[in-house]
N, C-alpha and C positions, 0 to 999 in steps of 0.2 A: 435566462440567467441577465442581470444585470450588469454590462459590461461597466471594469473599473474608471474611472475620469481620469485622464492623464494631465486635468486639469490640477488637480491634486498636486501641492506639493513633492520635491524629488524626496524629499525625508519621510514624507508622510506614506510615498508610494516604497519605498524602498522597506520601513516599518511594516508595512501591511506586506510585500514579498515576504519578510521576515517572519513574522507571525503563519505566514501559510505553509512556509517550512519546517518552522515549528511542529505544523500539524500534523504533515507529511508524516517530519519522525516519528509522531506519535504514534501515529496509524500503521507505519509500519513496523514499530515495536509492537506493538498489539497483534496484529496479524502474523508477527512469529511467531507470539508468546501461545498463541492459538492454534498456529501449523503446529507447531513442533510437539504439543500435547496428541494430533492428528495423526501427527507422521511416524509417531512411535510404538511401532505394532504390537508389544505387549501388555500396551495400556488399553491394547483395544482389541486386539484378535483371538478369538479362542480357542485352544488344544491346538491343532496342525497347524491351522491359519498362521497362530503367533507364532510356531517354530519357521512356517517358510516366511513369513520376513522377517526375520531375525536374519535368517542367513542371508536372504536375496540383499539386506544392508549391508549386513559383515562382509559378501561378496563385494559389492559395489565401493565398496570403501578400501579394499586391501587390490582392486582392480586399477584404480582411481592414482593408488599412492601408487602402483607400480609402475601405473602412466607416467607419475610427475618426475618418477626417477629415471623414465627411460627418457625423459623431457630435457631433467636436470639431475643427469649423476652428480649426487652428494661430494662435494669434499671433504677436506678433515675438517675444515673448523665450523661444519654445518653436522658433524657427529656431537658436538658438545650444548645444539640448540635442543631447548627446554622442549615438552611436549607439548609445549602450547604455544610455543613455538611453530612447530612444524607442523600442526594441527592448522591458525593460521595460514603457513605455506601453503597446503594443500585445497584450503578453500580460495585462496586464489587462484588457482591455480585451475580448479574444477569451475571456475568462472568464467575462465578467460577459454576454455575449449568448448564449456558450454556460450557461450556468448558465439564464436567462431561458428560455432556449430549452428546455431540456429543464423545468423545470417545467410545460412548454405542454405537453410530449406526455409525459410519463411522472412518474406519480406513486408514487415510492417510495421517500419518507420523506428521500430527503436534504436536508440544509440546511448552507451555510454564510451565515458571520455577515456576514462581507464583501459578498457579493455579493448577500444577500436586503435586506442596507441599499436597496440601488440596485437591487433589482427594476423597481420601477415607474418609472424611469425609461427604464432599457431595455426594457420592453415594451412603451412608448409609443414609443421607435424602433422597433422591430421594426416597429411597427404600420406606419410608412413606408416601411419599404423595397419595390423592384417583387419583382415575382415571381422572377427571376434573383437580384436581392440576397437573399432569402432562400432562396433554394437553394445559396448563398455558406456562408450559417447555419446552413444544413443540413448540409453538408457537414462543416464544421468543428467542428459537433455529434457527427456520426457518428465521426469519426475520435479526437474528443477522450474520447469514449466509451467507444470503445474499447481503448485503450490505457489511461484514467485519467490524462491530463494534457494541461492543454493544446496541441494540435498542436505551432503555430505556436512556444511555446517547446521542445517535442522535437525539433524539425526542426532548431533553431538552435542547438543547446547540446552538442555531440556531444567530450565532457569528454577531453581527453588521457586516458586510462590510466595513462602517466608519472611525469602532475601525481598523480593518484588515490594510487598507488602511493610516492611521495614522500612525500604526506599524511599516508595514512594507516600506512604502512610503517617508511619510513623516521625520519618526524618524532616521527610518534604523534601528530598534528594533530584538530582536530575536522571535519566534514563543512563547517562555515560558511568553511574557507579555503579550498575548492573554489571556483575560476570559476565554476562551472553547479551549484547541486544545486537542485530543484523548487518553485520559491514557490507554485504551483497547482495542490493536488491535487483529482482526480474521480474520483466513481465510476466504477471499471471494468466494463463489462458482464460478467454473468454471476461475481459476486461478492455470493453470499450466502451464508447455512449449509448445510451440502450435506444437498442431500433434502428441504430447506422451500425454501418462497416463502411469503412474507407478503403478505396484502392490507388494504388499512384502509378501513373501508366508506365513507369518505368522503373517499377518492382511490384510488379503485379502481385494481389494478394488472394488465395482463396477464399470465394464467398461461400459460407457454410449455414451461415443461417439463413430465414424466411425473407425477402424483403418483393416490396410490391410500388414502388417507385423508383426512377434508378435515373441518376442524376450528373450528366459529363460535364465537370464546370473546366475551363481555360482562365487562369490566374487574371488575365486583360482583361475580362468580361464583366460586365456590370452587373453590379451586385444589386440595382436595384431592378433592373431587367431580369434574374434569376429570380428575386422575390417575387415578382408578378405572375410568372410563369409556375413557378411552385405554389402559390395562392389558386390557380385557375385548373392546378392539375389536381388538388392537394382531394378533391370530395369525387370527382370522377374513378367510376369504379374497374377496376380490375390491373395491371401492371401494367404503370404511367412513365417511358423514356422521354426525361429534359435533357438538351445540349447534344453534341456534337462526335459521336462515336472518332471519328476519325482525327479527329482537333480537341484533344483536351489534357487537362493535369493531372487534375483527379477525379475520381467515379465515387459516388456516394451511393450505396445501399441500402433505403430507407423501408422500416415497415411502418406506414403510418400508423399503427397501432399501438408503440410500440414507444412512440414521440410526438414533439409538435412541430407547430412551426418552427416557432421561436429557437427550440432547443438546435431542430436543424441549419436554420440561419446563424446561431451563435457559433456550431460546431463549423460548416463552412467558411465564415472570417477567422478563426480560435485556425482552423488549418491551412487557411490562407498565411495568417503572420506565420506559421511556423515554417511555411517554405518559405517563404521570401527571407528569413532569418537562418535560415541554412541553405539556401543560395548558391554565396559565396564558399561555405564552408564551415565547419564549428566555430563559433563565435559564445564572446561571454559579454556581460551586461557592461558598459563601460558608465563609467563616473561621466557626467555632465564638462567635468574640468579636461578628461581626456581626448570630449570631444569638439572642444573648442579651439582650437588651434590656431585658427585665424577669426579676430575679432571680430569679422562685418559676418561670419556667419556660429558666433555665441551664441548669439538668439537662437538661429534656429536649431544650432547641435543640440540646446539645451531640451529644447524641443519635440527633437527628436529621439534624444534619450528616454525623456517622461514617456512618451507614446507608445519605445520598444519595454519599460518595463512593465506601464498597464498591461500593454498584451501580454510578456509572461505569467503575470500576477493570475489574469483570466484563462491561462492555458495551465496553469497548475491550478486551479481551484476546477476546475472541468475536469480533467485529467484525476485528478484525483478526490471527487464525488466531494467537494470543499461549500457549493453551493446552498446547500441547504441550513438552517440554523440545528447545530448538535449543542450539547455538553460546552463547556468549556477543557481548557485540556490539563488543568487543575480539578478539575469534578469528575472528568473522565477515568483519568491515572487515580483517585481515590475512590473508585465505584469497580473501575473492572479489577484492581488491586485486590478488594475484599471481594470482588466475586472469584476470580481465582484461587483465591487461598481455601475461599469453602469448596469449591469444586474439587482439592487435589489433597483437600480433607477429605471430603465426603466418596470418593475414589480413589486413593492412593493412599492416603496416611491412616484412616481410622474409617473405613466403609461400611463397616457392622450399625457405628451411631446412629441417632436421626439430625438431620441437615437443623432441624430446628434447635437440639441441644447445642451444637455444632457452631450457629449461629447466635444463642446469646452469649456460650462461653466468647466470641470475637467482638460480642458488644462491651461487654465486663471489661474486657483485656483493652479495648479504645478507650471507652470513661474514664481508665486509670492513666492511661501514655499518651491518646491526644485525641482527646474530647472535642474539639473543636474538630477533629476528620465526621463528627456523628452531623455538625450542623448541614453536609450535603443529603442527608436522610429527611431532618427534622430541622426548620431554620433557628428558630428557638431553643435548641436544644439545650444549649447551655447558660439558656437566661433563668433569672431568679422569676417564678411565679403567686412573690408575695411579697411585700414590701417588709419582712422580716428576716427576707433571703436567709432562709432555713431550707426550702426544697427549691429543684429546678425542673421548669417544662421537663426534661428527660427521665426525672424522676416519678413519674406514672405511670401508671400502667399502659395508658392509652399508647403513649410517647413509644414504649418500649417496644407496644403489637405493630405501630406503625415502618419504625427503624428496622423490625425484623421481619416485616411482610415486603420492605422496600432494597434489604440484603438478599431476600428470594428470590426475590426479582432479576437482582443483579446475576444470582450463581443459574437463573435460567440464560439469561441472557450470554454468561460466558459457556452453558454448555452448546447452545445453536453453533457460536462461532465458533465452535471445537471442533464437532459434530459437523459442519459444513466449513471449516477451516476459509471462517471468514469475517472482515471486520464489519460489526453490523451494530444499529444504534437502536435503543428502543422503540424508535418508530419507525426505525426499518419490518422488527419483525411485527410489532403490529400490525406494519402496511401487510405484510404476508400471511399470514392470520387472515384479514379480513379478506384476499383476496380467493383463500380454500376455503 
C-alpha cells in the first residue's frame, strides 16, 4: 500500500481523511442493510427453522429489555418515551454490555471511546448477573460479533429498499435521511489484515488461523533490520521465527501464501503508529494551531500534526479495505440501491414475477423520474444520437439490453452480499469466482 505523504498540506490531508470517513460510513450502512436481510430469519429459514429463529430473536430482545430495566429502572418520565426512543436506549445499552463482555473475553485492540468511558459501570453490572443472565449477554455478544452491529438494532431495522431508492437515486440525499442506519458499529469476527494475525504482549489474542512465519517485534527495533530479516526468511520452507520471544511488544503471525512482504511491512508500520498514538491514553487529532503554543516549536508541531494525520489516514485505509480502486460513493449508492430494490421485489414483494420484467419496470421509472442515474449504467444514455435531437442513445434496444444486463449484475452482487453478510465490490466477486 502506498503511504499517504505528510508533505501534503494540512487542509488536503484533512479533506482526504474526511473522504475516508465518508466511505467508511458508506460501507457501514450497506453492510448493515445486507446483514439485516441475512439476520431476519423469517426471510431466510424454511418451516420449523424459521420459527426457532424468530423465537430466539424475540427471546433475546425480551431478555435484553429485562436486563436494561434491571440496570436502569425506568423513572416516571421515561414512561412517556416514544417507542423509537426506548429502542434507541435498548440498542445503546446492548452495545455497552456487549463491549464490556467483549473486552473480558477477547483482547483484539478494539476501543470505542463512547463505551470505554462507561465500561467500569457495565463491568460492575455484569458482575451482578446470574448465570442465565450471563448466557444472554454471551449470546448477544456472539451475534453482535458475528455481524459487526448490535444485534437488537440489526433485527429491528429492516429498511425499505423503496425508501433507499428514493433517497439515494431519485432525490440524491445523504444516508442521514434514511429512517434507520447503524449507530453502533462493532468489530466483525474475522476482520483483520489478510494472512496476518496480530497479538500484543499485554493482551494476548488467540491465534486460530494457519501461519508459517512468526515475527516478534519491539517498538524500538530498526525497521530496516526487520525488513532485511523478513526478506531473508520469506522463501525458506517450514515455520520461520524472527525476533525475541522474551522481549517484544507485538507478535505478527503470518501466512505467507495470503499476503506479500509489502503488506506485512505496511501493517507493521501502521501498528507501531497505532501503539504510539495510544501509549499515553486515547487522544484526538489536534489542529496545528493547538500544537504550536510555543513559537519556537511551531514548525515542529505542524510537522508532527501532519505526520499523525497522514498515519491516521493510512490506518483507516488499511483497516477498512480502502486501498483498492472502487466505485465512487455516489455510483456505489446508486447501483447498490438498484440492486437491493430488485432483490427485495424478487424475494419479498413480488416473488412470482420475473427478474427481467421487474428490471424493465424500474428502468422505465428511472427514465421518467431520474434519467441521470442511468448514466451510471451507460455513459451516453441521455445524449441525443442524431442532429435532429429526436431520439437518445438510451432509446435503442441495445442500450436497454446493456442497462438490463448491468442491473442484473447489481442484483447478483446484492444476493452474494446478503448471503455472506459482507460488503463486496464487483471485482471481489470476480476474484472469488476465479479462485473457485
